[in-house]
C-alpha positions as CSV (number, residue, x, y, z in Angstrom):
1,M,-123.3,19.4,96.4
2,P,-123.5,21.6,93.3
3,T,-125.9,20.6,90.6
4,I,-125.6,21.4,86.9
5,M,-128.1,20.9,84.1
6,I,-127.1,19.2,81.0
7,G,-130.0,19.3,78.6
8,K,-133.0,18.6,80.8
9,V,-131.1,16.3,83.2
10,A,-129.7,17.6,86.6
11,H,-126.3,16.2,87.5
12,E,-124.8,16.5,91.0
13,I,-121.1,17.2,91.1
14,A,-119.1,16.5,94.3
15,D,-116.7,19.4,93.9
16,A,-117.6,23.0,93.3
17,G,-114.4,23.6,91.2
18,T,-115.2,20.7,89.0
19,A,-118.8,21.9,88.6
20,K,-117.6,25.4,87.6
21,A,-115.1,23.8,85.1
22,V,-117.9,21.7,83.5
23,V,-120.3,24.6,83.3
24,D,-117.6,26.8,81.7
25,A,-116.7,24.1,79.2
26,L,-120.4,23.7,78.4
27,E,-120.9,27.4,77.9
28,E,-117.7,27.6,75.8
29,G,-118.9,24.7,73.7
30,Q,-122.3,26.4,73.2
31,T,-120.6,29.6,72.3
32,K,-118.6,27.8,69.6
33,I,-121.7,26.0,68.4
34,D,-123.6,29.3,68.1
35,S,-120.6,30.9,66.3
36,L,-120.3,27.9,63.8
37,K,-124.1,28.1,63.1
38,T,-123.7,31.8,62.3
39,E,-120.7,31.0,60.1
40,V,-122.6,28.2,58.3
41,S,-125.5,30.6,57.7
42,T,-123.2,33.2,56.3
43,L,-121.4,30.7,54.1
44,S,-124.7,29.3,52.9
45,G,-125.8,32.8,51.8
46,K,-122.5,33.3,50.0
47,A,-122.9,29.9,48.3
48,D,-126.4,30.8,47.1
49,A,-125.1,34.1,45.8
50,L,-122.2,32.3,43.9
51,N,-124.7,29.8,42.5
52,T,-126.8,32.6,41.2
53,K,-123.8,34.2,39.5
54,V,-122.8,30.8,38.0
55,D,-126.3,30.5,36.6
56,E,-126.1,34.0,35.1
57,F,-122.7,33.2,33.6
58,E,-124.0,30.0,32.1
59,K,-126.9,31.8,30.5
60,E,-124.6,34.5,29.1
61,K,-122.3,31.8,27.8
62,E,-125.2,30.1,26.0
63,N,-125.8,33.4,24.1
64,D,-122.2,34.6,24.2
65,D,-121.6,33.9,20.5
66,G,-122.6,37.5,19.8
67,L,-126.0,36.7,18.3
68,S,-129.2,38.3,19.2
69,D,-132.3,36.3,20.1
70,E,-133.7,37.0,16.7
71,E,-130.6,35.6,15.0
72,L,-130.6,32.6,17.2
73,A,-134.3,32.0,16.4
74,K,-133.5,32.3,12.7
75,I,-130.6,29.8,13.0
76,E,-132.9,27.4,14.8
77,K,-135.6,27.8,12.2
78,D,-133.1,27.2,9.4
79,K,-131.9,24.0,11.2
80,D,-135.5,22.8,11.5
81,D,-136.2,23.6,7.8
82,E,-133.1,21.7,6.8
83,I,-134.1,18.7,8.8
84,E,-137.6,18.8,7.3
85,K,-136.1,18.9,3.8
86,E,-133.9,15.9,4.5
87,V,-136.8,13.9,6.0
88,T,-139.0,14.8,3.0
89,A,-136.3,13.8,0.6
90,R,-135.8,10.5,2.4
91,V,-139.5,9.7,2.5
92,D,-139.7,10.6,-1.2
93,T,-136.8,8.2,-2.0
94,I,-138.4,5.4,0.0
95,S,-141.8,5.8,-1.7
96,K,-140.1,5.7,-5.1
97,V,-138.0,2.7,-4.1
98,R,-141.2,0.9,-3.0
99,L,-142.8,1.8,-6.4
100,I,-139.9,0.1,-8.2
101,A,-139.1,-2.7,-5.9
102,P,-141.8,-3.2,-3.2
103,E,-140.1,-6.2,-1.6
104,A,-136.6,-4.5,-1.3
105,K,-135.0,-4.6,2.1
106,I,-133.9,-0.9,2.6
107,D,-134.0,-0.4,6.4
108,G,-131.1,1.7,7.6
109,M,-129.6,2.3,4.1
110,S,-128.4,5.6,2.7
111,A,-130.4,7.1,-0.2
112,I,-127.9,6.0,-2.8
113,D,-127.9,2.4,-1.4
114,M,-131.7,2.3,-1.5
115,K,-131.6,3.5,-5.1
116,R,-129.0,0.9,-6.0
117,T,-131.0,-1.9,-4.3
118,A,-134.2,-0.9,-6.1
119,I,-132.5,-0.7,-9.5
120,E,-130.7,-4.1,-9.0
121,A,-134.1,-5.6,-8.0
122,T,-135.3,-4.8,-11.6
123,G,-132.4,-6.9,-13.0
124,T,-130.2,-4.0,-14.0
125,K,-126.5,-4.5,-13.1
126,L,-124.7,-1.5,-11.5
127,D,-121.2,-2.9,-11.1
128,G,-118.7,-0.1,-11.0
129,K,-121.3,2.6,-11.7
130,D,-120.9,6.0,-10.0
131,N,-123.6,7.8,-8.0
132,A,-124.5,10.1,-10.8
133,Y,-125.3,7.1,-13.0
134,I,-127.3,5.4,-10.2
135,N,-129.3,8.6,-9.6
136,A,-130.0,9.0,-13.4
137,M,-131.0,5.3,-13.7
138,F,-133.2,5.6,-10.6
139,D,-135.0,8.6,-12.1
140,I,-135.5,6.7,-15.4
141,K,-136.9,3.7,-13.5
142,T,-139.3,5.8,-11.4
143,A,-140.4,7.7,-14.5
144,T,-141.0,4.5,-16.4
145,K,-142.8,2.9,-13.5
146,T,-144.9,6.0,-13.0
147,D,-145.9,6.0,-16.7
148,D,-146.8,2.3,-16.4
149,N,-149.1,3.2,-13.5
150,A,-150.7,6.1,-15.6
151,G,-150.2,8.6,-12.8
152,N,-147.5,10.3,-10.8
153,L,-146.0,9.5,-7.4
154,N,-148.0,12.2,-5.7
155,S,-151.3,10.7,-6.7
156,N,-151.1,7.7,-4.3
157,T,-149.7,5.2,-6.9
158,A,-147.4,3.6,-4.3
159,P,-148.4,0.0,-3.8
160,H,-150.9,-0.8,-1.1
161,M,-149.7,-3.1,1.6
162,D,-152.4,-5.4,3.1
163,S,-152.2,-6.1,6.8
164,Q,-151.1,-9.7,6.0
165,D,-148.1,-8.3,4.1
166,D,-147.2,-5.8,6.8
167,P,-144.1,-7.0,8.8
168,R,-145.4,-5.5,12.0
169,A,-148.8,-7.3,11.6
170,K,-146.9,-10.5,11.0
171,F,-144.9,-10.0,14.1
172,M,-147.9,-9.1,16.2
173,K,-149.7,-12.2,14.9
174,K,-146.8,-14.4,16.0
175,Q,-146.8,-12.8,19.4
176,G,-150.5,-13.6,19.8
177,A,-151.6,-10.0,19.9
């Protein structure tokens, strides 16, 4: 009886013609497997090459607005400077509002709304007044308050908040921390 090996196991086949057909089928299957492995390897290499090209195109696209690296850096610096100016202006407005109306609730408000709230906290009515009027009145109120404190806003005349007045400290105390 003919014997064929499948993997590491020997199999006896009763008929020599059947054994030859099985061996041929196994060899043909192995040839196809080897061919597919080669094709997969080739396609994998092509996919890697295409991914590299896509990455290159994406990098080019990022800088494809016709600007040099120096121009892009300048634009980025200008953006950073603009953000810094806006933050400084907001911090300045908040400190002036706190000078005029320390207890005013101004979280999440725009600058003009913070100014309106601070002015109204002093008893001045602003019904129907435009932004220019509110800005001018705010400047007057901060100048008056600064004069009352015999200093200017840049010399630490903002009111001091004790830890017991600090909302965060109150919250933490309630939490037992």
